[in-house]
C-alpha positions as CSV (number, residue, x, y, z in Angstrom):
1,X,-13.7,-25.8,6.7
2,X,-10.8,-26.0,4.3
3,X,-13.1,-27.1,1.5
4,X,-15.2,-24.0,1.9
5,X,-12.1,-21.8,2.0
6,X,-10.8,-23.4,-1.2
7,X,-14.1,-23.0,-2.9
8,X,-14.2,-19.2,-2.0
9,X,-10.7,-18.8,-3.4
10,X,-11.6,-20.6,-6.6
11,X,-14.4,-18.2,-7.3
12,X,-12.9,-15.0,-6.1
13,X,-11.9,-12.4,-8.6
14,X,-8.1,-12.1,-9.1
15,X,-8.0,-8.5,-7.7
16,X,-9.8,-9.7,-4.6
17,X,-7.2,-12.5,-4.1
18,X,-4.4,-9.9,-4.6
19,X,-6.0,-7.6,-2.0
20,X,-6.2,-10.5,0.5
21,X,-2.6,-11.4,-0.2
22,X,-1.5,-7.8,0.5
23,X,-3.5,-7.8,3.7
24,X,-2.0,-11.1,4.9
25,X,1.5,-9.7,4.0
26,X,0.8,-6.5,6.0
27,X,-0.2,-8.7,9.0
28,X,3.0,-10.6,8.8
29,X,1.4,-13.9,7.7
30,X,3.9,-14.7,4.9
31,X,2.7,-18.3,4.3
32,X,-0.9,-17.2,3.8
33,X,0.1,-14.3,1.6
34,X,2.3,-16.6,-0.5
35,X,-0.5,-19.1,-1.0
36,X,-2.8,-16.4,-2.2
37,X,-0.2,-14.8,-4.6
38,X,0.4,-18.3,-6.0
39,X,-3.4,-18.5,-6.7
40,X,-3.2,-15.1,-8.4
41,X,-0.2,-16.3,-10.5
42,X,-2.1,-19.4,-11.5
43,X,-4.8,-17.3,-13.0
44,X,-2.8,-14.6,-14.7
45,X,0.8,-13.9,-15.5
46,X,1.6,-10.7,-13.7
47,X,4.9,-9.1,-12.6
48,X,3.4,-8.0,-9.3
49,X,2.3,-11.5,-8.4
50,X,5.7,-13.0,-9.2
51,X,7.6,-10.2,-7.4
52,X,5.5,-10.9,-4.4
53,X,6.1,-14.7,-4.7
54,X,9.8,-14.1,-5.0
55,X,10.0,-12.0,-1.9
56,X,7.8,-14.3,0.2
57,X,9.5,-17.4,-1.0
58,X,12.9,-15.8,-0.1
59,X,11.5,-14.8,3.3
60,X,10.2,-18.2,4.1
61,X,13.3,-20.0,2.9
62,X,11.8,-21.6,-0.2
63,X,14.9,-21.2,-2.4
64,X,13.6,-23.3,-5.3
65,X,10.4,-21.2,-5.6
66,X,12.4,-18.0,-5.2
67,X,14.8,-19.0,-8.0
68,X,11.9,-20.0,-10.3
69,X,10.1,-16.7,-9.6
70,X,13.3,-14.7,-10.3
71,X,13.7,-16.4,-13.7
72,X,10.0,-15.7,-14.5
73,X,10.4,-12.0,-13.5
74,X,13.4,-11.6,-15.7
75,X,11.5,-13.0,-18.6
76,X,8.4,-10.9,-17.9
77,X,10.6,-7.8,-17.5
78,X,12.0,-8.3,-21.0
79,X,8.5,-8.6,-22.4
80,X,7.3,-5.7,-20.4
81,X,10.1,-3.5,-21.6
82,X,9.3,-4.4,-25.2
83,X,5.6,-3.4,-24.5
84,X,6.3,0.0,-23.0
85,X,7.1,-0.8,-19.4
86,X,3.6,-0.9,-17.8
87,X,4.9,-3.1,-15.0
88,X,8.2,-1.3,-14.5
89,X,7.6,-0.4,-10.9
90,X,7.4,-4.1,-9.9
91,X,10.5,-5.0,-11.8
92,X,12.3,-2.1,-10.2
93,X,11.4,-3.4,-6.7
94,X,12.7,-6.8,-7.7
95,X,16.0,-5.4,-8.8
96,X,16.4,-3.3,-5.7
97,X,15.5,-6.3,-3.5
98,X,18.4,-8.1,-5.1
99,X,20.8,-5.2,-4.6
100,X,20.8,-4.4,-8.3
101,X,20.6,-0.7,-7.7
102,X,21.9,0.4,-11.2
103,X,19.2,-1.6,-13.0
104,X,16.7,-0.2,-10.5
105,X,17.9,3.4,-11.1
106,X,17.6,3.0,-14.9
107,X,14.0,1.8,-14.5
108,X,13.2,4.6,-12.0
109,X,14.4,7.3,-14.3
110,X,12.4,5.8,-17.2
111,X,9.3,5.5,-15.0
112,X,9.6,9.1,-13.8
113,X,9.9,10.4,-17.4
114,X,6.8,8.5,-18.5
115,X,4.7,8.7,-15.3
116,X,5.8,11.8,-13.4
117,X,3.9,11.3,-10.1
118,X,4.8,11.3,-6.4
119,X,5.3,7.5,-6.5
120,X,7.9,7.8,-9.2
121,X,9.6,10.5,-7.2
122,X,9.6,8.4,-4.0
123,X,11.1,5.4,-5.7
124,X,13.8,7.5,-7.4
125,X,14.6,9.2,-4.1
126,X,14.9,5.8,-2.4
127,X,17.2,4.4,-5.1
128,X,19.3,7.6,-5.3
129,X,19.7,7.5,-1.5
130,X,20.9,3.9,-1.6
131,X,23.4,4.8,-4.3
132,X,24.7,7.8,-2.3
133,X,23.4,10.5,-4.7
134,X,22.4,13.0,-2.0
135,X,21.2,15.8,-4.3
136,X,18.9,13.5,-6.3
137,X,17.6,11.7,-3.2
138,X,16.8,15.0,-1.4
139,X,15.1,16.6,-4.4
140,X,12.9,13.6,-5.2
141,X,12.0,12.9,-1.6
142,X,10.8,16.5,-1.3
143,X,8.8,16.1,-4.5
144,X,7.3,12.8,-3.3
145,X,6.2,14.3,0.0
146,X,4.8,17.6,-1.4
147,X,1.2,16.5,-1.6
148,X,1.1,14.8,1.8
149,X,0.1,11.4,0.3
150,X,-0.5,9.0,3.2
151,X,0.7,5.9,1.4
152,X,3.1,4.1,3.8
153,X,5.2,2.7,1.0
154,X,5.7,6.2,-0.5
155,X,6.6,7.6,2.9
156,X,9.0,4.7,3.6
157,X,10.8,5.2,0.3
158,X,11.1,9.0,0.8
159,X,12.0,8.6,4.5
160,X,14.6,6.0,3.7
161,X,16.2,8.3,1.2
162,X,16.2,11.1,3.8
163,X,17.7,8.8,6.5
164,X,20.5,7.8,4.1
165,X,21.4,11.5,3.4
166,X,21.3,12.5,7.1
167,X,18.0,14.4,7.1
168,X,16.3,14.0,10.5
169,X,12.8,13.9,9.1
170,X,13.5,10.5,7.5
171,X,13.4,8.6,10.7
172,X,9.9,9.7,11.6
173,X,8.6,8.9,8.2
174,X,10.1,5.4,8.2
175,X,8.8,4.8,11.8
176,X,5.3,5.8,10.8
177,X,5.4,3.7,7.6
178,X,6.6,0.7,9.6
179,X,3.8,1.1,12.1
180,X,1.3,0.8,9.2
181,X,3.2,-1.9,7.4
182,X,5.4,-3.8,9.9
183,X,7.0,-5.9,7.2
184,X,8.8,-2.9,5.8
185,X,12.5,-3.0,6.7
186,X,14.4,-0.5,8.8
187,X,15.5,2.4,6.5
188,X,19.2,1.5,7.0
189,X,18.5,-1.9,5.4
190,X,17.7,-0.1,2.2
191,X,16.0,-3.2,0.7
192,X,12.3,-3.4,-0.1
193,X,11.3,-6.6,-1.8
194,X,7.7,-5.8,-2.6
195,X,4.7,-3.8,-1.8
């Protein structure tokens, strides 16, 4: 019953709600994912939750909620920046989803300098590809893929960069990532709202 479902949600740990929201999103159930992300946001203020809410509200046509989420994300981004950028990757995806590639690039470069991992390389490749910086896109896509990490988001970002610079490997990476996560856009779209 609905009462039982609401009782379970009320008692579930925040991380469990976020995991369920990600699963519903991956299955293409935007309204269910949105409801769960709103439950997460009601419990704790997190950039990830509000970035997800923004993307899902935009996708479902709730302009009022999307606008409110954008304002909150911008405020949280200022706070996060003052505290060292722990949530930089979520803020970066928010800017990229809005086509604010220069802001996303600045965040990606800062993130790579502080957390040099394959995820930072993938996001920098993706953004550089969107901006037409072929050398940077190729270099960081190669670095992102070097360990064979199976994360579909990482492969989508690196693959999208490769597609944009004309590397034939990119299409296969994007197709495989979209098989795992159907909500990911085609590489040519270049926009990724959230994880």
